[in-house]
C-alpha positions as CSV (number, residue, x, y, z in Angstrom):
1,M,5.4,1.2,2.9
2,A,2.6,-0.1,4.6
3,G,2.3,0.1,8.4
4,N,4.8,1.6,10.8
5,T,7.5,-1.1,10.2
6,Y,9.7,0.7,13.2
7,A,7.0,-0.3,15.6
8,N,7.2,-3.9,14.6
9,M,11.0,-3.9,15.1
10,L,10.3,-2.3,18.4
11,A,7.8,-4.9,19.7
12,A,10.5,-7.7,18.4
13,L,13.0,-5.9,20.6
14,E,11.1,-5.5,23.6
15,N,9.7,-9.2,23.7
16,A,13.5,-10.4,23.3
17,A,14.6,-8.0,26.0
18,A,12.0,-9.6,28.3
19,K,12.5,-13.1,27.7
20,L,16.4,-12.3,28.3
21,G,15.5,-10.7,31.5
22,L,17.2,-7.5,30.7
23,K,16.9,-4.2,32.6
24,E,15.8,-1.2,30.4
25,D,19.0,0.6,30.7
26,E,21.0,-2.6,29.2
27,Y,18.9,-2.3,25.9
28,S,17.2,1.0,25.6
29,F,20.2,2.1,23.3
30,L,18.9,-0.1,20.7
31,R,15.6,1.5,20.3
32,S,16.9,4.3,18.5
33,P,19.6,4.9,15.7
34,E,23.0,6.1,16.3
35,C,23.2,8.3,13.4
36,E,20.6,9.4,10.5
37,I,21.2,11.5,7.4
38,K,18.2,12.8,5.6
39,G,18.9,15.3,2.8
40,S,17.5,16.7,-0.5
41,F,19.6,16.7,-3.7
42,P,19.2,18.0,-7.1
43,V,19.8,15.8,-10.5
44,K,19.8,17.0,-14.0
45,M,17.5,15.2,-16.0
46,D,18.2,14.3,-19.7
47,D,16.0,17.1,-21.2
48,G,17.8,19.6,-19.0
49,H,15.4,20.3,-16.1
50,V,16.4,19.8,-12.5
51,E,14.5,17.5,-10.3
52,I,15.1,17.3,-6.3
53,F,15.3,13.8,-4.5
54,E,15.2,12.7,-1.1
55,G,17.9,10.2,0.4
56,Y,18.5,8.8,3.6
57,R,21.4,6.9,5.1
58,V,20.8,5.4,8.8
59,Q,23.4,3.7,11.2
60,H,21.4,1.5,13.8
61,S,24.4,0.2,15.7
62,S,28.2,0.0,15.4
63,M,28.7,-2.0,18.6
64,R,29.9,-5.0,16.7
65,G,31.9,-3.7,14.0
66,P,31.0,-1.3,10.9
67,C,27.6,-0.7,9.9
68,K,26.2,-2.7,7.0
69,G,23.1,-2.3,4.9
70,G,21.6,-2.1,1.5
71,I,20.7,0.9,-0.4
72,R,17.0,0.7,-2.1
73,F,15.4,2.9,-4.9
74,H,11.7,3.0,-4.3
75,P,8.8,5.5,-4.5
76,D,7.7,4.6,-1.0
77,T,10.9,4.6,0.8
78,D,10.7,6.7,3.7
79,E,12.4,7.7,7.0
80,D,10.5,5.0,9.1
81,E,11.1,2.2,6.5
82,V,15.1,3.2,6.4
83,K,15.3,3.1,10.4
84,S,13.7,-0.3,10.7
85,L,15.8,-1.8,8.1
86,A,18.7,-0.5,9.8
87,A,17.8,-2.0,12.9
88,W,17.1,-5.5,11.4
89,M,20.3,-5.4,9.7
90,S,22.0,-4.9,13.4
91,F,20.2,-8.0,14.4
92,K,20.7,-10.1,11.1
93,C,24.3,-9.4,11.4
94,A,24.5,-10.5,15.1
95,V,22.5,-13.6,14.5
96,A,24.7,-14.3,11.8
97,N,27.9,-13.9,14.0
98,I,29.6,-11.5,11.7
99,P,31.5,-8.3,12.9
100,Y,29.1,-5.6,11.8
101,G,26.5,-3.5,12.9
102,G,23.4,-2.3,11.1
103,G,23.0,0.3,8.5
104,K,20.3,1.1,5.7
105,G,20.1,3.6,3.0
106,G,17.5,4.5,0.4
107,V,16.2,7.3,-2.1
108,T,12.7,8.1,-2.9
109,V,12.4,7.4,-6.8
110,D,10.9,5.3,-9.0
111,P,14.2,4.0,-11.0
112,R,12.0,2.6,-13.7
113,K,11.1,6.2,-15.0
114,L,14.8,7.3,-15.2
115,S,17.1,6.8,-18.0
116,K,20.6,5.1,-17.2
117,G,22.3,8.3,-17.5
118,E,19.5,9.7,-14.9
119,L,20.0,7.0,-12.9
120,E,23.8,7.0,-12.9
121,R,23.6,11.0,-12.0
122,L,21.1,10.3,-9.1
123,T,23.3,7.5,-7.6
124,R,26.4,9.8,-7.6
125,A,24.7,12.8,-6.1
126,Y,23.2,10.4,-3.3
127,T,26.7,8.9,-2.8
128,K,28.0,12.6,-2.2
129,L,25.1,13.1,0.4
130,I,26.1,10.3,2.4
131,S,30.1,10.2,1.8
132,P,30.8,11.8,5.1
133,V,29.3,8.5,7.0
134,I,30.3,5.7,4.6
135,G,33.7,4.0,4.1
136,P,35.2,0.4,4.5
137,N,36.0,1.0,8.3
138,N,32.6,2.6,9.4
139,D,29.8,2.0,7.2
140,I,29.5,-0.5,3.9
141,P,26.4,-0.2,1.6
142,A,25.1,-2.9,-0.6
143,P,22.4,-3.5,-3.2
144,D,18.6,-3.9,-2.2
145,V,15.4,-3.0,-3.8
146,N,15.8,-1.7,-7.0
147,T,19.5,-1.5,-7.0
148,T,22.2,-3.8,-8.8
149,A,25.4,-4.4,-8.9
150,Q,26.1,-1.3,-11.7
151,I,24.6,0.8,-9.3
152,M,27.2,-0.3,-6.3
153,G,29.8,0.2,-9.1
154,W,28.9,3.7,-9.3
155,I,28.8,4.2,-5.5
156,M,32.4,2.9,-5.3
157,D,33.6,5.0,-8.1
158,E,32.3,8.3,-7.0
159,Y,33.2,7.6,-3.3
160,S,37.0,6.7,-4.7
161,K,37.0,10.3,-6.6
162,L,35.9,12.0,-3.4
163,T,38.5,10.3,-1.6
164,G,41.3,10.3,-4.0
165,K,41.8,6.4,-3.8
166,F,40.4,3.6,-5.2
167,T,38.3,1.8,-2.5
168,P,36.3,-1.2,-3.6
169,A,35.6,-1.9,0.2
170,V,33.3,0.8,0.4
171,V,30.2,-1.3,-1.0
172,T,29.6,-4.8,-1.5
173,G,27.5,-6.6,-4.3
174,K,29.8,-5.2,-6.8
175,P,30.6,-6.4,-10.3
176,L,33.3,-9.0,-10.5
177,A,35.3,-6.9,-12.8
178,I,35.8,-4.3,-9.8
179,G,36.2,-6.4,-6.9
180,G,32.8,-8.2,-6.3
181,S,32.8,-11.8,-5.1
182,K,31.8,-14.9,-6.7
183,G,28.4,-16.2,-5.2
184,R,27.3,-12.8,-4.1
185,P,24.4,-12.6,-6.5
186,A,22.7,-15.6,-5.6
187,A,23.6,-15.5,-2.0
188,T,20.4,-14.3,-0.3
189,G,18.4,-17.2,-2.3
190,M,21.2,-19.8,-1.4
191,G,20.6,-18.7,2.5
192,I,17.1,-19.4,2.1
193,L,17.9,-23.0,0.6
194,F,19.9,-23.9,3.5
195,N,17.8,-22.6,6.0
196,A,15.2,-24.6,4.5
197,R,17.4,-27.8,4.7
198,E,18.3,-27.1,8.2
199,I,14.5,-27.0,9.4
200,Y,13.8,-29.9,7.5
201,K,16.4,-31.7,9.3
202,R,15.0,-31.0,12.6
203,F,11.8,-32.6,11.2
204,G,13.8,-35.7,10.0
205,K,13.0,-35.2,6.6
206,S,14.7,-34.1,3.3
207,L,13.2,-31.4,1.1
208,K,12.4,-33.8,-1.9
209,G,8.7,-33.4,-2.8
210,A,8.0,-30.3,-0.6
211,S,5.7,-28.4,-2.0
212,V,6.6,-24.4,-2.0
213,A,4.9,-21.0,-2.9
214,V,7.1,-18.2,-3.6
215,Q,5.8,-14.4,-3.6
216,G,8.2,-12.1,-5.2
217,F,9.9,-13.2,-8.3
218,G,12.8,-10.9,-8.2
219,N,16.5,-11.6,-7.6
220,V,16.0,-13.3,-4.1
221,G,12.6,-15.2,-4.8
222,S,13.8,-16.5,-8.4
223,I,16.9,-17.8,-6.9
224,A,15.2,-19.5,-4.0
225,A,12.6,-20.8,-6.1
226,E,15.2,-22.4,-8.7
227,L,17.5,-23.5,-5.9
228,L,14.5,-25.3,-4.0
229,Y,13.4,-26.7,-7.2
230,N,16.8,-28.1,-8.0
231,D,16.9,-29.6,-4.7
232,G,13.6,-31.6,-5.2
233,C,11.0,-29.2,-4.1
234,K,7.6,-28.9,-6.0
235,I,7.3,-25.3,-6.7
236,V,3.5,-24.9,-7.3
237,A,3.2,-20.9,-7.3
238,V,5.3,-17.8,-7.9
239,T,4.3,-14.2,-8.2
240,S,5.7,-10.7,-8.8
241,S,4.1,-7.2,-8.4
242,Q,2.0,-8.0,-11.5
243,G,0.6,-11.3,-10.3
244,G,1.8,-14.9,-11.1
245,V,1.0,-18.5,-11.9
246,Y,-0.2,-21.6,-10.2
247,C,0.2,-25.2,-10.8
248,A,-0.9,-27.8,-8.7
249,E,1.7,-30.4,-9.9
250,G,4.4,-28.0,-10.0
251,L,5.6,-25.2,-12.1
252,D,8.9,-25.6,-14.5
253,I,11.0,-22.8,-12.7
254,P,14.1,-23.0,-14.9
255,A,11.5,-22.5,-17.9
256,I,10.0,-19.7,-16.3
257,I,13.4,-18.0,-15.4
258,A,14.8,-18.9,-19.5
259,S,11.6,-17.4,-20.7
260,G,12.5,-14.0,-19.5
261,L,9.0,-13.6,-19.0
262,K,7.2,-12.0,-15.7
263,P,5.7,-14.8,-14.2
264,S,2.0,-13.5,-14.9
265,E,3.0,-13.7,-18.5
266,Y,4.0,-17.4,-18.7
267,K,2.0,-19.9,-20.3
268,A,1.8,-23.7,-20.2
269,D,-0.6,-26.8,-19.6
270,G,-2.0,-26.8,-16.4
271,V,-0.9,-23.5,-15.6
272,T,-3.2,-20.8,-13.9
273,A,-3.2,-17.4,-12.8
274,I,-3.0,-16.3,-9.3
275,S,-2.6,-13.3,-7.4
276,N,0.2,-12.0,-4.5
277,E,-2.7,-12.4,-2.0
278,A,-4.3,-15.7,-3.0
279,L,-0.7,-17.4,-3.3
280,L,-0.1,-16.5,0.5
281,E,-3.1,-18.7,1.4
282,L,-2.1,-21.9,-0.6
283,D,-2.0,-25.2,1.4
284,V,1.6,-25.9,1.1
285,D,4.4,-26.8,3.1
286,I,6.8,-23.9,2.7
287,L,5.9,-20.4,1.9
288,V,8.5,-17.9,1.0
289,P,7.4,-14.2,1.0
290,S,10.1,-12.3,-0.7
291,A,8.4,-9.1,-2.0
292,L,8.1,-6.2,0.7
293,E,7.0,-5.8,4.2
294,N,3.7,-6.4,5.8
295,A,2.6,-9.0,3.3
296,V,1.2,-11.0,6.0
297,T,-0.7,-9.1,8.8
298,E,-3.6,-9.9,11.5
299,K,-6.2,-9.5,8.5
300,N,-4.9,-12.7,6.7
301,A,-2.7,-14.3,9.2
302,D,-5.6,-16.8,10.1
303,N,-5.9,-17.9,6.5
304,I,-2.2,-19.0,6.3
305,K,-1.9,-22.7,5.7
306,A,2.0,-23.1,5.3
307,K,3.6,-25.4,7.7
308,V,6.9,-23.5,7.4
309,I,7.6,-19.8,6.1
310,L,11.0,-18.7,5.2
311,E,11.3,-14.8,5.1
312,G,12.9,-14.1,2.0
313,A,12.0,-10.0,2.3
314,N,12.6,-8.0,5.3
315,G,9.6,-7.9,7.5
316,P,7.0,-9.6,5.4
317,I,5.1,-10.7,8.6
318,N,3.9,-8.1,11.0
319,H,4.0,-8.3,14.9
320,A,0.5,-9.1,15.3
321,A,0.3,-11.6,12.6
322,D,3.2,-13.3,14.3
323,A,1.2,-14.1,17.3
324,V,-1.6,-15.7,15.0
325,L,0.9,-18.0,13.2
326,D,2.3,-18.9,16.4
327,S,-0.8,-20.0,17.5
328,K,-1.5,-22.2,14.8
329,N,2.0,-24.0,15.1
330,I,3.6,-22.6,11.9
331,Y,7.3,-22.4,12.0
332,V,8.4,-18.8,10.9
333,V,12.3,-18.9,10.1
334,P,12.8,-14.9,10.6
335,D,14.2,-12.7,8.1
336,I,17.3,-11.7,10.3
337,L,18.1,-15.5,9.9
338,A,16.2,-16.7,6.6
339,N,17.5,-14.0,4.3
340,A,20.9,-13.3,6.1
341,G,22.8,-15.3,3.2
342,G,23.3,-11.9,1.3
343,V,25.0,-10.1,4.2
344,I,27.0,-12.9,4.9
345,V,28.6,-13.1,1.6
346,S,28.7,-9.2,1.7
347,Y,31.1,-9.9,4.5
348,F,33.1,-12.5,2.7
349,E,33.5,-9.9,-0.3
350,W,34.5,-7.0,2.1
351,V,37.2,-9.4,3.7
352,Q,38.6,-10.4,-0.1
353,N,38.6,-6.6,-0.8
354,L,40.5,-5.8,2.3
355,Q,43.2,-8.8,1.5
356,N,42.8,-8.1,-2.2
357,Y,42.5,-12.1,-2.6
358,Y,39.6,-13.6,-4.1
359,W,37.9,-17.0,-3.2
360,S,36.2,-19.5,-5.5
361,E,32.3,-19.9,-5.8
362,E,32.9,-23.2,-4.1
363,E,34.5,-21.8,-1.4
364,V,32.3,-19.0,-0.9
365,N,28.9,-21.2,-0.9
366,S,31.0,-23.7,1.4
367,K,31.8,-20.9,3.9
368,L,28.1,-19.5,3.4
369,E,26.6,-23.2,4.5
370,K,28.6,-23.6,7.4
371,Q,27.8,-19.9,8.6
372,I,24.0,-20.7,8.2
373,E,24.3,-24.0,9.7
374,D,25.9,-22.5,12.8
375,A,23.2,-19.6,12.9
376,F,20.3,-22.0,12.6
377,K,21.4,-24.1,15.3
378,T,21.9,-21.4,18.0
379,V,18.3,-19.9,17.0
380,W,17.0,-23.3,17.1
381,D,18.5,-24.2,20.3
382,T,17.8,-20.9,21.9
383,A,13.9,-21.2,21.0
384,L,13.7,-24.5,22.1
385,A,15.1,-24.1,25.7
386,N,13.0,-20.9,26.1
387,N,9.9,-22.3,24.6
388,T,9.8,-19.4,22.2
389,S,9.2,-19.0,18.4
390,L,12.2,-19.1,16.0
391,R,11.8,-15.0,15.6
392,T,11.9,-14.5,19.4
393,G,14.8,-17.2,19.7
394,A,16.6,-15.4,17.0
395,Y,16.1,-11.7,18.6
396,M,17.3,-13.0,21.7
397,V,20.5,-14.4,20.4
398,A,21.0,-11.1,18.4
399,V,20.2,-8.8,21.2
400,S,22.3,-10.6,23.8
401,R,25.2,-10.6,21.3
402,I,24.9,-6.6,20.6
403,V,24.5,-5.8,24.6
404,E,27.3,-7.9,25.2
405,A,29.6,-6.1,22.9
406,A,28.2,-3.1,24.4
407,K,29.2,-3.8,28.0
408,L,32.4,-4.9,26.9
409,R,33.3,-1.6,25.4
410,G,31.9,0.1,28.4
411,Y,28.6,2.0,27.1
412,I,26.5,0.2,29.6
413,G,27.2,-1.2,33.1
C-alpha cells in the first residue's frame, strides 16, 4: 500500500508512550511483532499450470490473549502493511477491552482474476502455510479486504482436516451454518454508527440531519452508510474504487444498494459524479473513509472540511495529516475505536463457538453497543483529561492496558 504504514503505527505508539510517561524498556516490545511467517506456496490453476503466491501471517502481541486479526487478499499486500495491521489489531482489541492480542494475514493476489476453484485451492494452500501458528487458543483469523465468509469456511475446514477435529473457533466471520454469529456481517458498520452516536452525544446533538460522505462502498462503507441513513443522516456522497456519486439533497442509500450497481454507475435526478479524492474534501458534518490506507495525507489534509471523521478503514489518515486535522479542530474517531465493531463481534462469535451456544442478533447488537459505549467513554475521558486528540487518547488507553498485562505476566519490570 502507499506510504510506510508501519512508520505511521510507530509514530502513534511513541506519541502515546510519551504522554503516558513510559520508559523505553516498558513499551519497546510493542515496536516489533512477536512472530512473522512469510512463505511462498504453489497453486494449480484451472488450465493446469502452477503459479506461486506469497502469503504472510504476523502476530504482533499476545500479552492480553490469543492474537486476532483478518486476512486480506490484495495485489498490493506486503510485509510492511501486514505488520502495521497486526499492530493496529493489538491496540484495537485493547481499546475495545476484549481479551485478545493482535495479528494479521495476507496473500499478494488479485482474487478477481481467479475462478472459484482457484480461489479455494489458494485459500487451502495458504491455510497450510499458517496452520502451525493459528488455532482457537493462539491466533484466530477473520475476513478482511477481498475475503469473505466462504473463504473463512474453507480455512476452518482445511484447519479441521489438518488437526483431525472440527474446529469452528479457529476463525470468525464464518457462514451461520458452520458456526458463524448473527450480526457479524454488519458489525463493523454497526460499530461506526454507535461511535457516531456517542460523539454526537458529547456535542449534545442527535445524528438526525447530519450530512455524511462515505469513501469506500464495500462491506463496511455500504453498511455504515445505510445504518447512518436509517438513523436520520443525510448521505450526500458515496464512492468505490471506480468513483462515485454526489447529491446535495442526499442520496437514496437503500436504492443504491438495492440496484446492485457500483456507486459510479447509479443514476437518479440530482445525482452527479464525484471522485474519491473530491469526496474527501466535501463540506460535510461527518466523513467516513472506509477504503484503504493513507487516503488523507499532508497533501490534502488542509482541504478537509468535515467536522468529524470516523475511520472505517485501517490507517486512512497518515501521521503527518493527523497534526493538520488536529490544528483545524477536526474530531477524528480513530480506526482502533471507530471500526472495532467487527473484532468485538468476532470475539462474540469465538465465545459462542467455544460454548457451542448461540445468541440472537438482538443480543449481539445490544452487547456490541454496550462495548462501544464503554470504549468510547474511556477514550473520550482520557483525551479530555490529557488535552490530546481522540487518537492519542485511544493509543494511551491501548498501550497502558498492554503494558499492564506485560508487567503482570512478568515480561517487564
